[in-house]
C-alpha positions in Angstrom: 47.8 -27.6 0.5 49.2 -28.9 3.7 47.7 -32.4 3.6 48.0 -35.3 6.0 46.2 -38.1 4.1 45.4 -41.3 6.0 44.8 -44.1 3.4 44.2 -47.8 3.9 47.3 -49.4 5.8 49.0 -46.0 6.3 50.9 -46.2 9.5 49.1 -44.5 12.4 52.3 -42.6 13.1 51.5 -40.2 10.3 48.6 -38.8 12.3 50.6 -37.9 15.3 53.0 -35.9 13.2 50.4 -33.3 12.3 51.4 -29.7 12.5 50.1 -27.4 15.3 47.9 -25.6 12.7 44.1 -25.8 13.2 42.9 -28.6 11.1 39.8 -29.5 8.9 39.2 -33.2 8.8 37.7 -35.0 5.9 36.1 -38.3 6.8 35.4 -40.4 3.8 34.8 -37.3 1.7 35.5 -37.0 -2.2 38.0 -34.3 -1.4 38.8 -33.5 -5.1 35.0 -32.9 -5.6 34.9 -30.8 -2.5 38.0 -28.6 -3.8 36.4 -28.3 -7.4 33.1 -27.0 -5.9 34.2 -24.8 -3.1 38.0 -24.0 -3.3 38.8 -23.6 -7.0 35.9 -21.3 -7.4 37.6 -18.6 -5.4 39.5 -16.8 -8.2 41.6 -14.5 -6.2 44.7 -16.6 -5.7 46.0 -14.5 -2.8 42.8 -14.9 -0.8 42.5 -18.7 -1.7 46.0 -19.3 -0.5 45.7 -17.3 2.6 42.2 -18.9 3.6 42.5 -22.5 2.9 46.3 -23.3 3.0 46.6 -21.9 6.4 44.7 -24.9 7.8 45.8 -28.6 8.0 43.7 -30.8 5.8 43.4 -34.3 7.3 41.9 -36.8 5.0 40.8 -40.1 6.6 39.6 -43.2 4.9 37.2 -45.5 6.8 38.5 -48.6 5.2 41.7 -48.3 7.0 41.9 -50.6 9.8 43.2 -47.8 12.1 40.6 -45.2 11.0 38.7 -45.2 14.2 41.7 -44.4 16.3 43.1 -42.1 13.7 39.9 -40.1 13.8 40.0 -40.1 17.6 43.6 -38.6 17.5 42.6 -35.9 15.0 39.7 -34.6 17.2 41.3 -35.1 20.6 41.8 -31.4 20.9 38.5 -29.9 19.7 39.9 -26.2 19.8 42.5 -27.2 17.2 39.8 -28.7 14.8 37.8 -26.1 12.7 35.4 -28.7 11.3 34.9 -32.3 10.5 33.3 -32.9 7.2 31.7 -36.1 6.0 29.7 -37.2 3.0 27.5 -40.2 3.8 26.3 -42.6 6.6 28.0 -45.6 5.3 30.7 -45.3 8.2 31.4 -47.8 11.0 29.1 -47.1 14.0 32.2 -46.2 16.1 32.9 -43.3 13.7 29.4 -42.1 13.7 29.4 -42.1 17.5 32.6 -40.2 17.7 31.2 -37.5 15.3 28.1 -37.0 17.5 30.4 -36.8 20.7 32.5 -34.1 18.9 29.5 -32.1 18.0 28.0 -32.4 21.5 31.3 -31.3 23.1 31.2 -28.0 20.9 32.7 -29.2 17.7 31.6 -28.2 14.1 30.3 -31.0 12.0 29.6 -30.5 8.2 27.6 -32.8 6.0 28.6 -32.5 2.3 25.2 -33.2 0.9 26.0 -32.9 -2.8 24.4 -36.3 -3.7 21.0 -35.2 -2.7 20.0 -38.6 -1.1 16.4 -38.2 0.0 16.8 -39.7 3.5 20.1 -37.9 4.4 18.6 -34.9 6.1 16.4 -36.8 8.3 18.9 -39.4 9.2 21.4 -36.6 10.0 19.1 -34.8 12.3 18.0 -38.1 14.0 21.5 -39.3 14.6 22.7 -36.0 16.2 19.5 -35.7 18.3 18.1 -32.5 16.9 14.9 -31.3 18.7 13.2 -30.9 15.3 13.7 -33.1 12.2 15.3 -31.9 9.0 13.7 -33.2 5.8 14.7 -33.1 2.1 12.5 -30.7 0.3 13.7 -31.0 -3.4 16.4 -30.1 -6.0 15.6 -26.7 -7.6 17.1 -23.5 -8.9 16.5 -20.2 -7.2 18.2 -17.0 -6.1 19.2 -17.1 -2.4 19.7 -14.8 0.6 21.7 -15.4 3.7 19.5 -15.0 7.0 20.5 -12.7 9.9 21.4 -15.8 11.8 24.1 -16.7 9.2 25.4 -13.1 9.0 25.9 -13.1 12.7 28.6 -15.9 12.1 29.7 -15.2 8.5 29.6 -11.4 8.5 27.6 -9.0 6.2 29.9 -8.7 3.2 28.0 -11.5 1.3 24.3 -11.3 1.5 23.0 -13.0 -1.6 23.7 -15.9 -4.1 22.9 -15.8 -7.7 20.4 -18.1 -9.5 21.8 -21.7 -9.0 20.6 -25.2 -8.3 20.9 -26.8 -4.9 19.5 -29.6 -2.7 16.8 -28.0 -0.5 15.8 -28.8 3.1 12.8 -27.9 5.3 14.1 -27.1 8.7 13.1 -25.1 11.7 13.5 -21.3 11.1 16.4 -21.1 13.6 18.3 -23.6 11.5 18.0 -21.6 8.2 21.3 -20.0 7.2 20.2 -19.4 3.5 16.7 -19.4 1.9 15.2 -18.9 -1.5 14.9 -15.2 -2.4 11.3 -14.2 -3.3 10.5 -11.9 -6.2 9.6 -8.4 -5.3 6.0 -7.8 -5.2 5.8 -5.8 -8.5 7.4 -8.5 -10.4 5.2 -11.2 -8.9 2.0 -9.1 -9.7 3.1 -8.3 -13.3 4.1 -11.9 -13.9 0.7 -12.9 -13.0 -1.3 -10.0 -14.5 1.0 -9.0 -17.4 2.8 -5.8 -18.4 0.6 -2.8 -18.7 3.2 -1.3 -21.2 2.1 2.2 -20.1 -1.5 1.7 -20.4 -4.2 2.1 -17.8 -5.2 -1.2 -16.2 -8.6 -3.0 -17.3 -10.8 -4.9 -15.1 -9.2 -8.1 -16.0 -5.7 -6.8 -15.1 -7.0 -5.5 -11.7 -8.6 -8.9 -11.0 -5.5 -10.8 -11.7 -3.3 -8.3 -9.8 -5.4 -8.5 -6.7 -5.3 -12.3 -6.7 -1.5 -12.1 -7.0 -1.2 -9.6 -4.2 -3.4 -12.0 -1.9 -1.2 -14.9 -2.8 2.1 -13.1 -2.4 2.6 -13.5 1.4 2.1 -17.3 1.1 4.5 -17.3 -1.7 7.1 -15.5 0.4 6.7 -18.0 3.2 7.1 -20.9 0.9 10.4 -19.3 -0.5 11.5 -18.8 3.1 11.2 -22.6 3.8 13.5 -23.6 1.0 17.0 -23.9 2.6 20.2 -24.9 0.8 22.3 -24.4 3.9 21.0 -25.5 7.4 23.0 -25.1 10.5 21.9 -26.2 14.0 23.6 -24.6 17.1 23.7 -26.5 20.3 24.1 -25.3 23.9 27.8 -26.1 24.0 28.6 -24.0 20.9 28.7 -27.1 18.5 27.5 -26.7 14.9 25.9 -29.4 12.7 25.6 -28.2 9.1 24.1 -29.4 5.9 25.6 -28.2 2.7 23.1 -28.6 -0.1 25.2 -26.9 -2.8 26.0 -28.7 -5.8 28.5 -26.3 -7.6 30.7 -23.4 -6.6 28.7 -20.7 -8.4 29.0 -17.1 -7.3 29.6 -16.6 -3.6 29.1 -20.2 -2.6 32.9 -20.9 -2.1 33.2 -17.8 0.2 30.1 -19.0 2.2 31.5 -22.6 2.5 34.9 -21.3 3.5 33.5 -19.0 6.2 31.3 -21.9 7.6 34.1 -24.6 7.6 36.9 -22.3 8.9 34.7 -20.3 11.3 36.1 -17.1 9.9 33.8 -14.4 8.7 33.9 -13.7 5.0 36.5 -11.0 4.3 35.6 -7.5 3.2 35.8 -6.5 -0.4 36.2 -3.3 -2.2 36.0 -2.6 -6.0 39.5 -0.9 -6.0 41.3 -2.9 -3.3 39.9 -6.5 -3.9 39.7 -9.0 -1.1 41.5 -8.3 2.1 
């Protein structure tokens, strides 16, 4: 990785020596945890190298006395910054204000919500002035699907995520980029009424099946509200994202990479591999 790490008492001059690559800025983030979840999970080494190491990783520590000015320097050219990632709200007010200004000017801000703090989602939506609040919904395990809104930005190569745990939000429908996948109707009905095992249904089975069918739409709506990846788009092209993922299972590293770098997920073929 091409890193510029700004630690406490590191001379500010280091920031000004960054390369002309596009950068990803980490502001008080446990970068090793981020890498473990979302970078090392991509097993195709040539893809991993091409995708992540082509960006400058700028790691800032808010305990540095120059962090506010270092951060201002790192985002002074918004077109050169893919995303700014932060992990909690225990930041100096000046840094939080800079984050908001960066987002309002069209920048991408990503909240690494792995800790699942109950108040973080609402605090995030309030601080960035979203028209509708985001709220924490729970921590649970489901299969997931990307929404059409997400596919417009990430592409159509990845559509689903296997059964995994995540921190879930309740957000407006336009901000949902991934939602819990409902069971097919036949599974939902048979789970409620039981397997027929090739026999004709009796009155009890018919009764239970009818109840399940009547409940199914409500169940689907509930699943549609469980969101581990929320993204709000503002009128200037800015993005505010909440990553509720707690691991790098399945397609999660590809989804996170596409979100953070603003590059569609690459196509895949069984014979040719990632390209």
